[in-house]
C-alpha positions as CSV (number, residue, x, y, z in Angstrom):
1,M,97.3,-53.4,-112.5
2,G,99.4,-50.5,-111.3
3,E,97.2,-48.0,-113.1
4,D,94.1,-49.5,-111.5
5,K,95.6,-49.2,-108.1
6,N,96.6,-45.5,-108.7
7,Q,93.0,-44.8,-109.9
8,L,91.5,-46.4,-106.8
9,L,93.7,-44.3,-104.5
10,Q,92.9,-41.1,-106.4
11,E,89.1,-41.8,-106.2
12,G,89.4,-42.7,-102.4
13,A,91.2,-39.4,-101.8
14,R,88.5,-37.5,-103.7
15,A,85.8,-39.2,-101.7
16,E,87.5,-38.4,-98.4
17,A,87.9,-34.7,-99.3
18,E,84.2,-34.5,-100.2
19,I,83.2,-36.0,-96.9
20,D,85.5,-33.6,-95.0
21,S,84.0,-30.7,-97.0
22,N,80.4,-31.8,-96.2
23,V,81.2,-32.1,-92.4
24,I,82.8,-28.7,-92.3
25,E,79.7,-27.1,-94.0
26,A,77.3,-28.9,-91.7
27,V,79.0,-27.5,-88.5
28,P,77.8,-23.9,-88.0
29,K,80.5,-21.3,-88.0
30,S,81.3,-19.6,-84.7
31,D,80.2,-16.0,-84.5
32,P,82.0,-14.3,-81.6
33,Q,79.9,-11.1,-82.2
34,G,76.7,-13.1,-81.9
35,L,77.6,-14.4,-78.4
36,K,78.2,-11.0,-76.9
37,V,75.5,-9.2,-74.9
38,P,75.4,-5.5,-75.6
39,R,76.9,-3.5,-72.8
40,R,73.8,-1.3,-72.4
41,T,71.5,-4.4,-72.1
42,R,73.9,-5.9,-69.5
43,D,73.9,-2.7,-67.5
44,N,70.1,-2.5,-67.6
45,V,69.8,-6.1,-66.3
46,E,72.2,-5.4,-63.4
47,L,70.3,-2.3,-62.5
48,A,67.0,-4.1,-62.5
49,L,68.4,-6.9,-60.3
50,L,69.8,-4.3,-57.8
51,I,66.4,-2.5,-57.7
52,G,64.7,-5.8,-57.1
53,I,67.0,-6.8,-54.2
54,L,66.6,-3.4,-52.6
55,A,62.8,-3.5,-52.9
56,I,62.7,-7.0,-51.3
57,A,65.0,-5.9,-48.5
58,F,62.9,-2.8,-47.7
59,G,59.6,-4.8,-47.9
60,L,61.0,-7.4,-45.4
61,W,62.2,-4.7,-43.0
62,R,59.0,-2.7,-43.3
63,G,56.9,-5.8,-42.6
64,A,58.9,-6.7,-39.5
65,V,58.5,-3.2,-38.1
66,K,54.8,-3.1,-38.9
67,D,54.3,-6.4,-37.1
68,L,56.0,-4.9,-34.0
69,L,54.0,-1.7,-34.1
70,T,50.7,-3.5,-34.5
71,T,51.2,-5.8,-31.5
72,S,48.7,-4.6,-29.0
73,H,49.6,-7.0,-26.2
74,P,53.3,-7.9,-26.3
75,A,54.6,-10.8,-24.4
76,T,55.1,-10.2,-20.7
77,L,58.2,-11.1,-18.9
78,P,57.8,-14.4,-16.9
79,D,58.8,-12.9,-13.5
80,L,56.5,-9.9,-13.9
81,Q,53.6,-12.0,-15.1
82,A,53.9,-14.2,-12.0
83,G,53.7,-11.1,-9.8
84,G,57.1,-11.8,-8.3
85,G,58.9,-8.9,-10.0
86,N,59.2,-5.2,-9.4
87,L,59.0,-3.1,-12.5
88,E,61.0,-0.3,-11.0
89,S,63.9,-2.6,-10.4
90,T,64.2,-3.8,-14.0
91,P,67.4,-2.7,-15.8
92,E,65.3,-1.0,-18.5
93,V,63.5,1.3,-16.0
94,K,66.8,2.0,-14.2
95,H,68.6,2.9,-17.4
96,A,65.7,5.0,-18.8
97,T,65.3,7.1,-15.7
98,T,69.0,7.6,-15.0
99,G,69.8,10.9,-16.8
100,E,68.4,12.6,-19.9
101,W,67.9,11.7,-23.5
102,V,68.0,13.4,-26.9
103,E,67.5,12.4,-30.5
104,A,70.7,13.6,-32.2
105,S,69.0,13.8,-35.6
106,G,65.6,13.2,-36.9
107,L,62.1,14.6,-36.5
108,W,62.3,14.6,-32.6
109,S,65.6,16.3,-32.4
110,K,63.9,19.8,-32.5
111,F,62.5,19.2,-29.0
112,G,65.9,19.0,-27.4
113,V,66.5,17.1,-24.2
114,L,63.9,14.7,-22.8
115,G,63.6,13.9,-19.1
116,A,62.4,10.5,-17.9
117,A,60.7,9.2,-14.8
118,F,58.7,6.1,-13.7
119,D,55.2,6.5,-12.5
120,G,54.8,2.9,-11.1
121,L,53.5,1.4,-14.4
122,E,55.2,3.2,-17.3
123,I,58.3,5.1,-18.2
124,V,57.2,8.7,-18.8
125,M,59.4,11.0,-21.0
126,S,58.8,14.6,-21.8
127,S,60.6,17.7,-23.3
128,R,60.4,21.2,-22.0
129,E,57.9,23.6,-23.5
130,S,59.4,25.6,-26.3
131,P,58.4,27.7,-29.3
132,R,58.7,24.5,-31.4
133,G,56.1,22.7,-29.2
134,S,56.7,19.8,-26.8
135,L,57.0,16.0,-27.0
136,S,55.7,13.5,-24.4
137,C,56.1,9.7,-24.5
138,W,55.2,6.7,-22.4
139,I,56.8,3.2,-22.6
140,S,55.5,0.1,-20.9
141,P,58.4,-2.0,-19.6
142,R,56.3,-5.1,-19.3
143,G,56.5,-6.5,-22.8
144,R,59.3,-7.6,-25.1
145,P,59.5,-5.7,-27.3
146,M,58.2,-2.8,-25.1
147,D,55.4,-0.8,-26.6
148,G,54.3,2.8,-26.1
149,A,53.2,6.1,-27.7
150,C,54.5,9.6,-28.2
151,T,52.5,12.9,-28.7
152,E,53.7,16.2,-30.1
153,T,51.8,19.3,-29.2
154,G,52.2,22.3,-31.5
155,G,53.9,25.5,-30.7
156,A,54.2,28.9,-32.2
157,S,57.0,28.0,-34.7
158,G,56.3,24.3,-34.9
159,L,52.9,22.8,-35.6
160,P,49.9,25.1,-35.5
161,A,49.0,25.9,-31.8
162,G,46.6,23.3,-30.4
163,R,47.4,20.7,-33.0
164,S,48.8,17.3,-32.0
165,C,50.5,14.4,-33.7
166,S,50.8,11.0,-32.2
167,W,53.0,8.0,-32.9
168,K,52.9,4.3,-31.9
169,I,56.3,3.2,-30.8
170,V,58.1,0.0,-30.0
171,V,61.4,0.0,-28.0
172,I,63.8,-2.9,-28.5
173,E,66.7,-1.7,-26.4
174,I,67.3,0.5,-23.4
175,S,70.9,0.4,-22.3
176,P,72.9,2.9,-20.2
177,T,73.6,5.0,-23.3
178,I,71.1,4.1,-26.0
179,L,67.3,3.9,-26.2
180,R,66.5,2.3,-29.6
181,G,63.2,1.6,-31.3
182,A,60.8,2.2,-34.2
183,R,57.9,4.6,-34.7
184,V,54.9,5.1,-37.0
185,L,52.4,7.9,-37.2
186,D,49.1,7.0,-35.5
187,T,46.7,8.5,-38.0
188,G,43.7,7.6,-35.9
189,Q,44.9,9.7,-33.0
190,S,46.6,12.5,-35.0
191,D,45.1,15.7,-36.5
192,P,44.6,15.3,-40.3
193,G,47.3,18.0,-41.0
194,C,50.0,15.8,-39.4
195,L,50.1,13.7,-42.6
196,K,51.4,16.8,-44.4
197,D,54.2,17.3,-42.0
198,Y,55.4,13.7,-41.3
199,D,55.9,10.5,-43.3
200,S,53.3,7.9,-42.5
201,R,55.8,5.0,-43.0
202,P,57.5,3.3,-40.1
203,S,61.0,4.6,-39.3
204,P,63.7,3.8,-36.7
205,F,64.7,6.2,-33.9
206,V,67.6,6.3,-31.5
207,L,67.8,8.4,-28.3
208,E,71.2,9.0,-26.7
209,R,72.7,10.8,-23.7
210,P,73.0,14.5,-24.6
211,T,76.6,15.6,-25.0
212,G,77.9,17.6,-22.0
213,H,75.2,16.2,-19.6
214,S,76.4,14.0,-16.8
215,R,74.4,11.1,-15.7
216,R,72.5,11.3,-12.5
217,S,73.1,8.5,-10.0
218,P,70.2,6.1,-9.4
């Protein structure tokens, strides 16, 4: 009886060992190397994601600016639409015509200081005549955003004499110290050669009070 019991225990142990062995073989062995993504592939994926994010951001910004620049009849302020307002008394007209302006850097910086006045309907800005040519702009203070246009006339060392380039502009802010907006080359009103000198894509611009020039009192 004792021998039979020992034999049964030994056979049970062997069966248990075989089961454990089969279970271990059925479970796939972990391969740490197989789970790793090559560094070069990871870097390429991150770069692709970054480029995609930048492209989307630029597309959204460009679309917003184009929408503003193609608005032919911007919304009119309620008080002016009702006829009860005076354009000359609006803060934007007062700020624009109080002192001079200059673009510190950018394609209009070559024209130097711009003077501004109000002709009863529009803010008119212009630079002095120079060898680089001259720049003149008008801005309608009625809409929000305010729309307008600028024209560059060529000079001896700027554009060829007699050639002009025009921009559509929108102005989103006129404060005592900043005139901020966006511009795009108006290919329909510009000479064909302007496309060679200027980018046709929309771009922001900022005019500031020139350093060393004191503001004139209203």
